[in-house]
N, C-alpha and C positions, 0 to 999 in steps of 0.2 A: 504494500500500500504506500503510495507516495506520501512523503512527509510534508504537511502543510507549511507554508511560510510562517516564520515567527511573527508575532504581533508585539508592537511596542508596549511596555508597561509604564503606566503613569507613576510619577514620583509621589511621595507622601504630600509634598507641598501643593500638588495639583489637585488633590482630592478636596471636594467640598466638605466642610465640617458637617457631620451627621450625628444626631443624638442616638443613644441606645434605644431599642435594639437596632443593630446594624443588619439590614436586609441585603443579601447578595444580589448583585446585578448580573443577570445572565445575558451574555452577548452571543447571539445565534438563535435560530428558530427551528433547528432540526430536532423534533421531538423524539425520534428513534435514537439518535445519538445521545440525547439528554438522559433517556432511560438507561442506556448502557453506561453512561458516565456515573450515574447514581449507584448502579449495581456495583461497579468497580470501586467507588469511593467507600462504600460500607464493607467491601470485601477486605479492605486493608485497615482493619481496626487496630492493628498492632502499632501503627505509627503514632507517636506521642510527642508532645512539645515539652521541652525542659523548663519553660519559663511561664510565668504568670504576669501578663502585662495589663491586668485589670486596672491598675492605678497609674499606668504609664500612658501619657498623651491621650487621655479620654476625650479631650476637647477636639482632637483631630481624628476621631474614630470614623474614618472614611469606610464606605461599604466594601466588602470583598467583591471581587469580580470573577465570574466564571466564563472562561473563553472556550466555547465548544469547538473541538477539533483543531485547536490552535496551541502553539507553543509561545512562551514568553520570549522577549527579544534578548534577554540577558542570560540565556542558557549557557552554563559554563563548559559545555561540551559541544562538539560539532554535531549539528542536527542530522548530518548524514549517518552518524553512528546509530541512529534509531531506524535506519532503513529496514523494512520488513515488519515493523510494528505499526499498529494503528494508533494514532494520536487521538485520544478521546477528548482531551481538553486540559485546561489548567485552571487552578484557583489561585488568585493573587490577593493577599491580605496585606495592605500597606501598614496596618497597625502592628500586627505580629511580626512583620518583616519576613513573611513566609510565602513561598510560591510552591504549590503542589502540582505535579504533572502526573496525569493518569494515562497509561498506555496499555494496549492489549497485544499479546503475542500468541502465535500458534506453537511456540516451543515450550518444553517443560520448564517449570519454575526454576529448578536448579541450574539449567542451562542458561536461562535468561539472566539469572543472578550473576553467574560467572562472567557472561559476556559484558554486562554493563559495569561490573566491578573492574574488569580489565580496561574498559573505556575510561572510567574515572581515574584509575591509576595512571594511565597514559597521559591524562590531562593534568597530572601533578598532585592528585589527591591520594591520601593514604587511608586505608581502612583501619579503623580502631578494632583491636581484638576484643575489647569489652567496653560497652557503653556505661553511662551512669547506672547505679543500682544493680538489681539482680536480673539475670536472664529469666525469661518466662519459663515456667515449669512445663505447662501443657502446650504443645505445639502441634500444628497440623502436619499431616504426613506429606502434604504437597505445598507447603509454604515455607518461607524463610523468615527468621527473625530480622528485625530492622538492622541494617549494617550502617554504621556511622562513618563518614568520610570527612577528613580535614586536610587543609593545605596550609603550610606555613606561610604567613604573610597575607593570607586571604581571610577576610572577615566571615564569620558565620561557619556553618557546617552543612552537610548534606546527609540525608538518610535514603536508603534504598530498600524496598520490600517487594518481593515477588510472591504471588499467591495463585496457585492453580484453582480456578473457580469452577471449572468443568473440564471434561475430557478434551484435551488438546487446546484449552484456552487458559492463558496465564494473565493475571492482572498485575500490572507493574505500577508502583507508586514511588515517584522520585520527588523528594522534598528538599527545597533549598531554603535555608533559614539564615537570615541576616538580621538579628534583633536590632531594633532602633536604639539609639544611645540612651542609656539609663535603664534599659529593660532588664539587664542582668547584673547580679551582684558579682563581686570578684570571684573567679574560679567557678562560675556556674555553667560554663560551656564545656561540652565534651572534648573540645579541642585543647583544653588545658592538659589533657593527658599527653599531648605532644609538646606544648609550650612550657608547662609547669608540672611535670610528673610528681614532684614532691608534694604538691597540693592535694594529691589524691590519696596519700598514705593513710589519712585518718578515716577514710571511708571503709567500713567493715560491714559485710552483709553475710547472712547465713548461706551455707553452700546449697545451691539449688540444683536438683537433677533436671535434665532436659528430657521430657517424656513425649515422644512423638506418637501421634495417633496410629495404632496398629493398622496393618493392611486390612481393608474392608471397613474401616472406621473413619469418620470425618469430624474434625473439630468445628463446632458451631460457633462458640463464643467462650471467652475466658476473662476472668478478672481476679484481682488479688490486692493485698495490701498488708500493712503492719497491724498487729493487734494493739500493742502498747508502745513498742519501740522497734528499732531496726534489728533486734536480735530474735524476734519472733515474727514469722511471716506465713501467710496462707495464700493459696490460689485455688480457685474453683473453675470448672469448665463444664460445658455441655457437649456431650459426644453423641453422634448419631451412628448407629451400626446395627447390623443383624447378628453380630457375634453374641454368643451367650455370655452371661455374667462370668462364668468360670474362664472362658477363653480370653475375655477382655482383661480380667485382672491378672491372668497368667502372663499375657503379653506385656503389661505394664510392670509386673514384678520382675520379669527377665531384664527389662531395661534398668530398673533400680539396682539389681544385683550386678549387672555389668558395669555400673558407674560407681561401685564401691559401697553401696548401702547393704546392710545386713538385716534380714527379717528376724524379728524377735518374737513374733506371735501374730496369729490371724484367726478370724472367724468369718464364716460365710453362711448366709441364710438364703432364702429363696430369691430375694430381691436386693440383698444388702451384703456387701463385703467390707470388712474392716481389718486392717493390718497395721502393725507398728514396726518401725525400722530404726536403725542407728547408723551413724556415719562419723568417722573421725577425720578431721581435716588435716592439712599439712602443718598446722600449728599445734597439733595434738589435742584440739578441742573436740569434745563429743557432742553430737547433735541427735535429737530424736525427731523422727518423721512419722506422721500419722496419715494413712492413705484410706480414704472412704469412697466407696462406689455405691451409688443408689440407682436402681433401675426404676424408671418412672412408671406410675400406674396408668396415667392418661395417654402416654405415648410409649408403646412397648419397645420402640427402636431407639429411645433416648435414655442416656445415662447422665447423672450428675456425679462428677468426680471432684474430690477435694484432696489437696495435699498440704499439710501443715508442718512447718519446721520450727523447732524451739531448742534452746540449749538444754542439754541433759542436766538434771539436778546435780549440783556440785561441780559442774564444768562451766567455767567462765566463758561468756560470749565475746570477750575482748582478749587480745593477746597479752 
């Protein structure tokens, strides 16, 4: 599919001041393309912003713009590198300083991820091995966690996510974030991992396993957070599959074992599985993990899965 010509992006100063709520302006009248755009937008729910600009420049809260089928003019890579992909559109938010680009590809998610990562690295960007915080526990079998990219001397950062939303269809979300002045505190950017690695030493998070949806299962949605502090964490997800409870829990259990977790006990009922695990990290700290799987009554092919991580009693969560 030919790549549409880039469209100029207005600067913040050119936006008319607009009070909250800010309603997006959609440029383009292709309803079919708009439906595809929205489908892909919600397929990439893993992409998140590191900043809260609710109190930054509220008087200049210009509306976001959706450019259907078009790219922004300041794309940091050659548009020719997107050849073969369909450009669904871009979302430009002048307040957040964020431009999100949605693409569709006929290639598998991992192949698209590798292709675009190479393109970004050729353009001078470096992929970060670990972003802020914890990696997500529950992951789709056909999606990638967001990868962060930074370039020394270049403001802001980029994230790349590829998610297979149907057989032979991959949704690609490329986000370019250049926060406005004053939006970030010192060392609040993932690029500080490159510029100021010493600033990240104090960040400590529980060890999180990465559990991919087994073959024949699909991750619908996931969410998580801290209970009281960063030493105790939980994540819940909705899984759709025709696998039995026993087969689903066995597949996840094998992944936990392969990643160094040790099962200390389990119980399984007709619709419920509960197991507990322990893990010793490279600092000698011991962690407890609780894995809960519930088969839903209203939808027999849906499961609610939850994994909780907390320090083992008597084992400090700090080095």
